[in-house]
Each structure stands twice: as C-alpha cells, then as structure tokens.
C-alpha positions as CSV (number, residue, x, y, z in Angstrom):
1,M,23.1,161.7,-39.9
2,A,20.7,164.2,-41.4
3,A,17.8,161.9,-41.7
4,G,15.3,161.7,-38.9
5,K,13.2,158.8,-37.8
6,L,9.6,158.5,-39.0
7,A,7.0,156.8,-36.9
8,S,5.4,154.2,-39.1
9,G,2.0,155.3,-40.4
10,N,2.0,158.8,-38.9
11,P,1.9,161.8,-41.3
12,V,4.9,164.0,-40.6
13,A,6.9,166.7,-42.4
14,C,10.3,166.2,-43.9
15,P,12.9,167.5,-41.4
16,R,15.0,168.9,-44.2
17,C,12.5,170.8,-46.4
18,G,9.4,170.8,-44.2
19,K,7.1,169.4,-46.9
20,P,4.5,166.8,-45.7
21,L,5.4,163.2,-46.3
22,A,3.0,160.6,-47.5
23,V,4.0,157.9,-45.1
24,A,2.8,154.5,-46.3
25,S,0.6,153.1,-43.6
26,S,1.5,149.6,-42.7
27,S,0.2,147.3,-40.1
28,S,3.1,145.0,-40.6
29,S,6.6,145.4,-39.3
30,I,7.9,143.8,-42.6
31,D,8.3,146.7,-45.1
32,K,10.7,149.1,-46.6
33,P,12.4,151.0,-43.7
34,L,13.5,153.9,-46.0
35,Q,11.3,156.6,-47.4
36,E,12.4,159.3,-49.8
37,C,11.0,162.8,-49.7
38,A,9.4,163.6,-53.0
39,S,10.3,167.3,-52.6
40,C,14.0,167.3,-51.6
41,G,15.1,163.7,-52.1
42,D,16.2,163.2,-48.5
43,I,16.1,159.6,-47.3
44,L,14.4,159.1,-44.0
45,V,14.2,156.0,-41.7
46,R,10.8,154.6,-40.8
47,S,10.9,153.3,-37.2
48,G,9.4,150.0,-36.4
49,V,9.8,148.7,-39.9
50,K,12.4,146.2,-41.1
51,E,13.2,144.0,-44.0
52,W,12.4,140.3,-43.4
53,S,16.0,139.2,-43.5
54,L,16.9,141.8,-40.9
55,L,14.4,140.5,-38.4
56,R,15.7,138.2,-35.6
57,T,14.2,134.8,-35.3
58,G,11.9,135.8,-32.5
59,E,10.6,138.8,-34.5
60,K,9.9,136.5,-37.5
61,L,8.0,134.1,-35.2
62,A,6.1,137.0,-33.7
63,S,5.1,138.2,-37.2
64,V,3.9,134.7,-38.2
65,A,2.0,134.4,-34.9
66,R,0.2,137.7,-35.5
67,H,-0.9,136.4,-38.9
68,A,-1.9,133.1,-37.3
69,L,-4.0,135.0,-34.8
70,V,-5.9,136.7,-37.6
71,V,-6.5,133.3,-39.2
72,F,-7.9,132.0,-36.0
73,A,-10.1,135.1,-35.6
74,V,-11.5,134.7,-39.1
75,G,-12.4,131.1,-38.3
76,V,-14.1,132.1,-35.0
77,A,-16.0,134.9,-36.7
78,L,-17.4,132.5,-39.3
79,L,-18.3,130.0,-36.5
80,L,-20.1,132.8,-34.6
81,A,-21.9,133.9,-37.8
82,H,-23.1,130.3,-38.2
83,G,-24.2,130.1,-34.5
84,I,-26.2,133.3,-35.0
85,A,-27.8,132.0,-38.2
86,V,-28.8,128.8,-36.4
87,L,-30.4,130.8,-33.5
88,I,-32.3,133.1,-35.9
89,K,-33.6,130.2,-37.9
90,D,-34.4,128.3,-34.8
91,Q,-32.6,125.2,-36.0
92,P,-30.8,122.6,-33.9
93,W,-27.1,123.3,-33.3
94,R,-24.9,120.5,-34.5
95,L,-21.2,120.2,-33.6
96,Q,-20.3,118.8,-37.0
97,D,-21.7,121.8,-38.8
98,A,-20.1,124.2,-36.4
99,L,-16.7,122.5,-36.9
100,R,-17.2,122.7,-40.7
101,W,-17.8,126.4,-40.5
102,L,-14.8,126.9,-38.3
103,A,-12.6,125.0,-40.7
104,V,-13.9,127.0,-43.7
105,G,-13.2,130.3,-41.8
106,V,-9.7,129.1,-40.9
107,A,-9.1,128.1,-44.5
108,I,-10.2,131.5,-45.8
109,G,-8.2,133.3,-43.2
110,A,-5.1,131.2,-43.9
111,A,-5.4,131.9,-47.6
112,M,-5.7,135.6,-47.1
113,Q,-3.0,135.9,-44.4
114,G,-0.6,133.4,-46.0
115,A,-0.8,135.3,-49.3
116,R,-0.2,138.6,-47.6
117,L,2.8,137.4,-45.6
118,A,4.3,135.6,-48.6
119,R,4.0,138.8,-50.7
120,R,5.6,140.9,-48.0
121,I,8.5,138.5,-47.7
122,R,8.9,138.2,-51.5
123,E,9.0,142.0,-51.9
124,S,11.5,142.3,-49.0
125,R,13.8,139.7,-50.5
126,R,13.6,141.4,-53.9
127,R,14.6,144.7,-52.3
128,M,17.5,143.1,-50.4
129,R,19.0,141.7,-53.6
130,D,19.4,145.3,-54.9
131,P,23.0,146.5,-54.2
132,M,22.0,150.2,-54.4
133,Y,19.3,149.6,-51.8
134,L,21.7,147.7,-49.6
135,A,24.1,150.7,-49.9
136,K,21.4,153.0,-48.7
137,L,20.7,150.7,-45.7
138,V,24.4,150.7,-44.8
139,Q,24.5,154.5,-45.2
140,K,21.6,154.9,-42.7
141,E,23.3,152.3,-40.4
142,I,20.4,149.8,-40.7
143,V,22.7,147.1,-42.1
144,E,26.4,146.5,-41.4
145,A,28.8,147.1,-44.3
146,S,29.9,143.4,-44.3
147,R,26.4,142.4,-45.4
148,R,26.8,144.1,-48.8
C-alpha cells in the first residue's frame, strides 16, 4: 500500500510527491477518512477519522456523549454568566431564574451540537452511498469488499 497514514489535523507532506497537504482540521472522529493529494492525486488515509456507519456502537455512543458534554458545558456557562450578572448588580439570587438560564443554555447548546452532529452523519451517509467512494475505501482496506 503506497498511501501513508495522516494524523488528523496535522499538516504533513505527501509521501509520494513531497508537496504539503492541506489536512482538514476536524475535532470530530466522524469525517472523510481519505484525502487526495492535489499535486499528484495519491489517496492517503487520515488516522482517527471514520465514516459514521463504520463506527462501532461504543464509538457512536462516545461521539454522542462528547456532543452532550458540550451541550451541558454551554448550559453551565450561561448559568455562571447569570450568577456573575446577579453578583455585579447586587441582586438577590433566585433558584428559578438560575434554572431558567441553565435551561436556555442547554437548549442553545443542544441546537448547535445537534445540528453539527446531524450534518456530519448526513454527509457521511451520503458519501457511503457512492459506489466509487466505497471502492476507494475497500482499496485502502478501510471497508471489507463484501460491504460494496
């Protein structure tokens, strides 16, 4: 196999032609695992990145849990911002207001992260319906030939 493995997000040079590759930085493990060199056309494998349907159940749950953690963090951040505003204005702290701000933060975070995860899954499923793309995954031994 002529293609090397690329560390996700790290700028590297193509092992075939030596030209620098523009590796798409991704904080998600759900993405396109193949990258084509713009100079020579060689196809390289990005490590740590898989298509949604190639993830095991535990990996899918871990991805959803990471998104849920961000949702919770946004909720807590908005709650803390509310707490700071209450302290600065020297107003009485009320549990009902604090819970309302937490709920608003969770709703905002859920909308952002839910949309992001849904988009990544949708793009992944679209790529996996392409027979030419599946053939490249089989060629790079990412998918078994029976899956085609």
